[in-house]
C-alpha positions in Angstrom: 0.0 0.2 0.1 2.8 2.5 0.6 4.7 1.6 -2.5 1.5 2.3 -4.3 0.9 5.9 -2.5 4.5 6.2 -3.2 3.9 5.7 -7.1 0.7 7.7 -7.0 2.8 10.6 -5.0 5.6 10.7 -8.1 2.8 10.6 -10.6 1.4 13.5 -9.4 4.8 15.1 -9.4 5.8 14.4 -12.6 2.7 15.4 -13.9 3.0 19.0 -12.3 6.7 19.2 -13.7 5.7 18.4 -17.0 2.7 21.2 -16.8 5.1 23.6 -15.8 7.6 23.1 -18.6 4.5 22.3 -21.2 3.2 26.0 -20.0 6.9 27.6 -20.5 7.5 26.1 -23.9 3.7 26.9 -25.2 4.2 30.6 -24.6 7.6 30.7 -26.1 8.4 32.7 -29.5 9.6 29.0 -30.6 5.8 27.7 -30.4 4.4 30.3 -31.6 6.5 30.4 -35.2 5.8 26.4 -35.0 2.5 26.6 -35.1 2.1 29.4 -37.5 3.3 27.8 -40.7 0.7 27.5 -42.4 -0.6 27.3 -46.3 -2.4 29.2 -49.1 -5.0 26.9 -49.7 -8.6 28.2 -50.1 -11.6 27.2 -48.1 -12.8 24.1 -51.0 -15.2 22.1 -49.6 -17.6 23.9 -47.3 -19.4 21.1 -45.1 -23.2 21.1 -44.4 -24.2 22.6 -40.6 -26.8 20.1 -40.3 -24.4 17.2 -40.2 -23.8 18.2 -36.9 -27.2 17.9 -35.3 -26.8 14.6 -33.4 -24.3 16.7 -30.9 -26.0 20.1 -31.8 -28.6 20.8 -29.3 -30.6 23.4 -31.8 -33.0 25.7 -30.6 -36.6 26.5 -32.1 -35.7 30.1 -31.5 -32.8 31.7 -33.6 -31.1 34.6 -32.7 -29.5 37.7 -34.9 -25.9 37.9 -34.2 -26.9 41.4 -33.6 -28.8 40.5 -30.3 -25.4 40.1 -28.7 -22.9 42.5 -27.4 -20.4 42.0 -30.1 -18.6 44.9 -29.3 -17.5 43.7 -25.9 -18.2 40.2 -26.1 -14.9 39.0 -25.3 -14.0 41.5 -22.8 -16.9 40.7 -20.1 -16.0 38.7 -17.2 -18.0 35.2 -16.9 -17.9 32.1 -15.1 -15.8 29.0 -16.5 -18.5 27.1 -18.0 -19.7 30.2 -20.1 -16.2 31.3 -21.2 -15.8 27.7 -22.5 -19.0 28.0 -24.5 -18.1 31.2 -25.5 -15.2 30.7 -26.7 -15.7 27.3 -28.6 -18.1 29.2 -30.8 -21.2 26.3 -30.7 -23.7 29.2 -30.0 -22.9 30.0 -33.7 -25.3 26.9 -34.7 -28.2 28.9 -33.0 -28.0 31.9 -35.3 -30.6 32.6 -37.7 -29.2 32.7 -40.9 -30.3 36.4 -41.7 -27.9 37.3 -39.3 -25.6 40.0 -40.8 -22.4 38.5 -42.3 -20.2 41.2 -41.5 -20.8 41.6 -38.0 -20.7 37.6 -37.2 -17.3 38.2 -39.4 -16.5 40.8 -37.1 -17.2 38.6 -33.8 -14.2 36.4 -35.2 -11.8 39.3 -36.3 -12.0 40.4 -32.7 -11.6 37.0 -31.1 -8.3 36.8 -33.3 -7.1 40.0 -32.3 -7.5 39.0 -28.7 -6.4 35.7 -29.1 -4.2 35.3 -31.9 -1.2 33.6 -29.9 -1.8 30.6 -28.0 -3.0 31.0 -24.2 -3.8 28.2 -21.9 -7.5 29.2 -21.5 -8.9 30.2 -24.7 -7.1 27.4 -26.7 -7.6 24.8 -24.4 -7.7 21.5 -26.6 -11.5 21.0 -26.4 -12.5 24.2 -27.0 -10.3 25.0 -29.8 -11.3 21.8 -31.7 -15.0 22.8 -31.4 -14.4 26.4 -32.6 -12.8 25.1 -35.9 -15.9 22.9 -36.6 -18.0 25.9 -35.8 -16.2 28.2 -37.8 -15.9 26.0 -41.0 -19.6 24.6 -40.8 -21.2 28.1 -40.2 -19.2 29.2 -43.4 -22.5 30.9 -44.7 -22.2 33.5 -41.7 -18.5 33.4 -40.9 -16.4 33.1 -44.7 -19.1 34.1 -47.6 -18.6 37.5 -48.6 -15.9 38.4 -46.5 -13.0 40.5 -47.7 -9.6 38.8 -48.8 -8.1 40.5 -45.9 -10.8 39.0 -43.5 -10.6 35.5 -45.7 -6.8 35.5 -45.4 -7.0 35.7 -41.7 -9.7 33.5 -41.2 -8.0 30.6 -43.4 -4.8 31.2 -41.8 -6.2 30.8 -37.9 -8.1 27.8 -38.7 -5.0 26.1 -40.1 -2.8 27.7 -37.2 -5.3 26.3 -34.4 -5.3 22.9 -36.1 -1.2 23.3 -35.9 -1.8 23.6 -32.0 -4.4 20.2 -32.1 -1.7 18.2 -34.2 0.8 19.4 -31.7 -1.2 18.5 -28.3 -3.2 15.6 -29.7 -0.5 13.1 -28.7 -0.6 14.5 -24.9 -4.3 14.4 -24.9 -5.4 11.4 -22.0 -9.2 11.5 -22.8 -9.9 9.9 -25.8 -13.5 11.7 -26.3 -11.1 14.9 -26.2 -8.9 13.7 -28.7 -11.7 12.1 -31.2 -12.9 15.6 -30.9 -9.9 17.0 -31.8 -9.2 14.2 -34.5 -12.9 15.5 -36.3 -11.5 19.0 -36.2 -8.0 18.0 -37.9 -9.8 15.7 -40.3 -12.2 18.5 -41.7 -9.3 21.0 -42.1 -7.8 18.6 -44.2 -11.1 18.0 -46.2 -12.1 21.7 -46.4 -8.7 23.0 -47.6 -7.6 19.7 -49.4 -4.5 19.6 -48.0 -4.4 15.7 -47.2 -0.3 15.4 -46.1 -0.4 17.7 -43.1 -4.1 17.6 -41.8 -6.4 14.7 -43.2 -3.6 11.9 -43.1 -2.5 13.1 -39.4 -6.2 13.4 -38.5 -7.0 10.0 -39.8 -3.6 8.5 -38.1 -4.9 9.3 -34.9 -8.3 8.3 -35.7 -6.9 4.9 -35.7 -4.9 5.0 -32.5 -8.2 6.1 -30.9 -10.0 2.7 -32.3 -6.9 0.6 -31.0 -6.6 2.4 -27.7 -10.4 2.5 -27.0 -12.6 -0.4 -28.8 -12.5 -3.7 -27.7 -12.7 -6.4 -30.6 -16.4 -6.2 -30.8 -16.5 -2.4 -30.8 -17.7 -1.6 -27.4 -15.8 0.7 -25.7 -12.9 -0.6 -23.1 -14.2 1.7 -20.3 -17.1 -0.1 -20.6 -19.1 3.4 -20.3 -22.5 3.2 -22.4 -22.0 7.0 -22.6 -18.8 7.0 -24.6 -20.3 4.3 -26.7 -23.1 6.6 -28.1 -20.2 9.6 -28.4 -18.2 7.6 -30.6 -20.9 6.7 -33.0 -21.8 10.3 -33.2 -18.5 11.5 -33.9 -17.6 8.5 -36.4 -20.6 9.2 -38.4 -20.2 12.6 -38.6 -16.6 12.4 -40.3 -18.1 9.8 -42.5 -21.0 12.0 -44.0 -17.9 15.0 -43.7 -16.0 12.8 -46.3 -19.3 11.7 -48.2 -20.5 15.0 -48.8 -16.8 16.5 -49.9 -16.7 13.6 -52.5 -13.5 11.8 -50.8 -13.3 7.7 -50.5 -14.2 7.2 -47.3 -12.0 5.3 -45.3 -12.7 1.3 -45.2 -12.0 1.5 -41.4 -14.5 4.1 -40.5 -17.4 2.3 -42.0 -15.9 -1.0 -40.1 -16.0 1.0 -36.8 -19.0 2.4 -37.4 -20.5 -1.0 -38.1 -19.3 -2.3 -34.5 -20.2 0.7 -32.9 -23.7 0.7 -34.1 -24.1 -3.0 -33.9 -23.5 -2.5 -29.9 -25.7 0.2 -29.7 -28.3 -1.8 -31.1 -27.8 -3.7 -28.4 -27.5 -1.6 -25.4 -30.3 0.9 -26.8 -32.4 0.3 -29.6 -33.3 -3.3 -29.0 -34.7 -2.1 -25.5 -35.4 1.9 -25.6 -34.3 2.2 -22.0 -31.2 3.8 -20.4 -29.6 0.9 -18.1 -27.4 2.6 -15.5 -24.2 0.8 -15.2 -20.8 2.3 -15.2 -21.2 6.1 -15.5 -24.7 5.9 -17.8 -27.8 8.2 -17.1 -30.8 9.0 -18.5 -30.0 10.0 -21.8 -33.1 9.5 -24.2 -31.5 8.9 -27.1 -35.0 9.3 -29.6 -33.4 12.5 -31.2 -30.3 10.4 -32.4 -32.5 7.7 -33.3 -34.4 10.0 -35.9 -30.7 11.4 -37.0 -30.0 8.0 -37.8 -32.9 7.1 -39.9 -32.6 10.4 -42.0 -29.0 9.9 -42.8 -29.9 6.1 -43.6 -28.3 4.5 -40.9 -29.8 0.8 -39.8 -28.4 -1.5 -37.3 -29.1 -4.7 -35.7 -28.0 -6.7 -32.8 -29.9 -10.0 -31.6 -27.6 -11.5 -29.1 -27.8 -11.2 -25.3 -24.3 -10.4 -24.1 -22.0 -8.4 -25.2 -19.4 -5.4 -23.5 -19.9 -7.4 -20.1 -24.0 -7.0 -19.9 -26.6 -9.6 -20.0 -30.1 -8.0 -21.7 -32.6 -10.6 -21.7 -36.3 -9.2 -22.6 -39.8 -10.5 -23.8 -42.6 -8.0 -24.5 -43.4 -7.3 -20.8 -40.0 -7.7 -18.8 -36.3 -6.7 -19.3 -33.7 -8.1 -17.2 -30.0 -6.6 -17.6 -26.9 -7.1 -15.4 -23.5 -6.5 -15.2 -21.4 -9.2 -15.8 -18.2 -8.0 -16.9 -14.7 -7.6 -15.1 -13.7 -4.0 -14.5 -11.8 -1.8 -16.9 -8.1 -1.4 -16.9 -7.1 2.0 -14.7 -6.5 4.2 -17.5 -10.1 3.5 -18.8 -11.9 3.1 -15.5 -12.6 6.7 -14.8 -16.4 6.6 -14.8 -16.7 3.0 -13.7 -19.2 2.1 -10.7 -18.3 -0.6 -8.5 -21.4 -2.6 -9.5 -20.1 -6.3 -10.3 -23.2 -8.5 -10.7 -25.5 -5.4 -10.2 -28.9 -5.6 -12.1 -31.9 -4.1 -13.2 -35.5 -5.2 -13.9 -37.9 -3.3 -16.3 -41.8 -4.0 -16.4 -44.0 -2.7 -19.1 -41.3 0.2 -19.9 -41.4 1.0 -16.2 -38.5 0.6 -14.0 -38.8 -1.9 -11.3 -35.1 -2.6 -9.7 -32.2 0.1 -10.6 -29.2 0.9 -10.0 -28.8 4.6 -8.6 -27.2 6.1 -11.9 -24.1 8.4 -12.0 -23.0 12.1 -10.9 -20.4 12.6 -13.8 -19.2 16.1 -12.1 -15.6 14.9 -10.9 -15.4 18.5 -8.7 -18.6 17.3 -6.8 -18.3 14.7 -4.1 -21.6 13.2 -5.2 -19.6 11.6 -7.8 -17.5 9.4 -6.0 -20.5 8.5 -3.9 -22.2 7.4 -7.2 -19.6 5.0 -7.6 -20.0 3.2 -4.6 -21.2 -0.8 -4.7 -23.8 0.6 -1.8 -25.6 2.4 -4.7 -25.7 -0.3 -7.0 -28.3 -3.2 -6.6 -25.4 -5.6 -5.3 -23.7 -7.1 -2.5 -22.0 -5.0 0.0 -19.6 -6.5 3.0 -18.7 -4.5 5.8 -19.7 -1.2 4.0 -16.9 -1.3 1.5 -17.2 -1.4 -2.2 -16.3 -4.2 -4.1 -13.3 -2.2 -5.5 -11.0 0.4 -4.3 -10.5 3.9 -6.1 -7.4 6.1 -6.4 -7.5 9.6 -6.9 -5.5 10.9 -9.4 -6.1 15.1 -10.8 -9.6 15.0 -9.3 -10.7 11.9 -11.0 -11.1 8.4 -9.2 -9.8 5.2 -11.2 -10.3 1.7 -10.3 -6.8 0.4 -8.0 -7.1 -3.2 -8.4 -9.6 -5.1 -11.2 -12.5 -6.8 -10.4 -12.3 -10.1 -12.4 -15.8 -11.9 -13.0 -16.2 -15.6 -14.0 -18.3 -18.6 -14.0 -20.7 -16.8 -16.4 -23.8 -18.8 -17.3 -26.7 -17.3 -19.4 -29.9 -19.5 -20.2 -32.7 -17.8 -22.5 -35.8 -20.0 -22.9 -39.0 -19.1 -23.5 -40.2 -19.8 -19.9 -37.1 -19.9 -18.3 -34.3 -17.4 -18.0 -31.2 -17.3 -15.9 -27.9 -15.4 -15.4 -25.3 -16.4 -13.1 -21.4 -15.1 -12.4 -18.9 -14.9 -9.6 -16.7 -11.6 -9.0 -13.5 -11.5 -6.7 -13.8 -7.9 -5.9 -13.9 -8.8 -1.8 -11.1 -11.3 -2.3 -8.1 -9.6 -1.1 -9.7 -7.6 1.9 -12.4 -10.2 3.3 -11.2 -13.5 1.4 -14.2 -14.4 0.1 -16.0 -14.8 -3.3 -19.3 -13.7 -4.1 -21.5 -15.9 -7.1 -25.0 -14.7 -8.0 -27.5 -16.4 -9.8 -31.0 -14.7 -11.0 -33.7 -16.7 -12.4 -36.9 -15.6 -14.0 -39.8 -17.5 -14.6 -42.0 -15.6 -17.3 -45.2 -17.4 -16.9 -45.4 -16.7 -13.1 -43.5 -13.2 -13.5 -41.2 -14.1 -10.4 -37.7 -13.6 -9.8 -35.8 -16.0 -7.8 -32.0 -14.7 -6.6 -29.0 -16.7 -5.0 -26.6 -14.6 -3.6 -23.7 -16.9 -2.5 -20.6 -15.7 -0.3 -18.0 -18.4 -0.7 -15.3 -18.2 1.9 -12.3 -20.5 2.5 -11.0 -19.7 5.8 -14.0 -17.6 8.1 -12.0 -16.8 10.9 -14.4 -14.1 12.1 -18.0 -13.1 11.5 -18.4 -10.3 8.6 -21.8 -8.4 7.9 -23.3 -8.1 4.6 -26.3 -6.3 2.8 -27.5 -6.7 -0.5 -29.6 -3.7 -1.6 -32.2 -3.4 -4.3 -32.6 0.3 -5.5 -36.1 1.7 -6.6 -37.6 4.3 -8.8 -38.4 7.3 -7.3 -41.9 6.8 -8.6 -41.7 3.6 -6.6 -43.6 3.6 -3.3 -43.2 0.5 -0.8 -44.4 -0.4 2.6 -43.5 -3.7 4.9 -46.1 -5.7 5.6 -47.0 -6.4 9.4 -45.7 -9.7 9.4 -42.5 -8.7 8.1 -42.0 -11.2 5.6 -42.8 -9.3 2.5 -42.0 -5.7 1.2 -44.9 -4.4 -1.6 -43.5 -2.6 -4.1 -46.1 -0.2 -6.2 -44.7 0.9 -9.3 -47.6 3.1 -10.9 -50.3 0.6 -11.6 -48.4 -2.6 -10.7 -47.6 -4.4 -7.4 -44.4 -6.5 -7.0 -43.7 -8.5 -3.5 -40.4 -9.0 -2.4 -39.4 -11.7 0.3 -36.2 -13.4 1.6 -36.4 -16.1 4.1 -34.1 -16.7 7.2 -32.7 -12.7 6.8 -33.6 -9.8 8.0 -35.3 -7.2 4.9 -35.8 -3.4 5.5 -36.1 -0.2 3.8 -33.5 2.3 3.6 -33.8 6.0 2.1 -31.2 6.6 -0.4 -30.1 8.4 -3.7 -31.2 8.8 -7.5 -28.7 10.1 -10.0 -30.6 9.3 -13.1 -30.7 13.0 -14.6 -27.5 14.3 -15.4 -25.8 16.1 -12.1 -28.7 16.2 -10.3 -30.4 13.8 -7.6 -33.4 12.6 -5.9 -34.4 10.8 -2.8 -35.2 7.4 -3.5 -35.9 3.8 -1.6 -34.1 0.7 -1.4 -34.7 -2.5 -0.2 -32.1 -4.6 1.9 -31.1 -7.8 3.1 -28.9 -7.6 5.9 -27.2 -10.7 7.9 -23.8 -11.8 9.4 -21.6 -14.3 7.9 -18.9 -16.5 9.4 -19.7 -19.8 6.8 -17.6 -21.4 4.2 -20.6 -21.2 2.0 -23.8 -19.0 2.7 -26.3 -18.5 0.2 -29.1 -15.8 0.6 -32.2 -16.6 -1.4 -34.6 -13.9 -2.1 -37.7 -13.4 -4.6 -39.5 -10.4 -6.4 -43.1 -11.7 -7.7 -45.9 -10.0 -9.5 -48.9 -9.4 -7.2 
């Protein structure tokens, strides 16, 4: 443990020193000259802004550029969040095309006058990448009818910023940021017909992201559903740019979209529900589905297991479970310690749920939402099934959880999901096995949670939690044998022989960066046996 902490401290020290030297280098004349080497190529391909409708939240009401205080827009003191939005120029997508081109271009000219040299705030990697995309995609306002001097300045600054992205992309650790950077670099290569400097390098970086971030089936190695959708959106946008600009689409882009789309069909399109595993929350991908339909993308996937998840369903019931090992440390920033956790939907309403995820890493609720106690899983002595280690404001898995003994049965009248994980092996010397059976004709779930210990030298406390949607109502019967669950117009009954069952209050993070109070059912007991089986049932009333 001491060596691990020493290693973390050494890494943090190295990280800080690297940031200091990097700051000195990027503010030097040498770096300024390096990124200022641009080409006199003309703006040839002009991308359609509607290709970005999967990532842009278009507002019904369009604004005119005149509605903004354009004279002082770069001098106003704003919050960091508003600063980022202002400088990435995605707000240009909400402008009415009847806006003054002259005024719009003056806003860009003013930005260039204030930010023509690199500075760490307005030239932050993700902001710069989005700014390039916004400037080029809104060419009807940002470029058309501009005088020769303005166009030369515009072309130079777009390429200069792309040079900065090319210089920085190898240092970016977040693959989501990298893919936005790749998209911007590739778009510059397509619009200015400069294959060697921008297009080839952008595509090379894109290949690196595919290799580093996706498994052989095309599922993100982070096992994060939000990442899956994000990657699919950007790969399709890049493909549409190639298609619209009449350039040959690289075969590996088509192949990657095929696999990502297959994963997307499995995790969303087949069930039209958000499952709360490993960084996911309510996303509502219906608008993205419309985007896919509009552009002619159709994905199919009929398998039941993918990316470490199992999803079994019929017309009334969906049973989903996490039976995957934890991601490696570098991909575990959004991992939630919910090995073998599960969720149940009944008639499109969530009956059993994990608590969801709070993505803002600056809020203490982020780490809380990672805990095993916030998942429908087994908890030992109030510890999570894995430890998290903090680095640069984020929490990563310190030691991987391995899941084994996977078995899935899916028949008309009988379903079963079973598996085992070793997350409590080092700390408590035990393995946890879970088996969930479902009998469709009886609408009954039977679960078996097994605590397996080689040397039970002392008693340990366990809890098994079953989190409920905030709309659910629960009540314990007078004989203490059942807990009744009311889910809108449905009634369900929970029971567990030989162990105490109770109701507890909790938190629900289904909506991004917010929380609601909810309730959960929990089984509690003590263990000092080699093999202990806790059986529970959930049945329709």
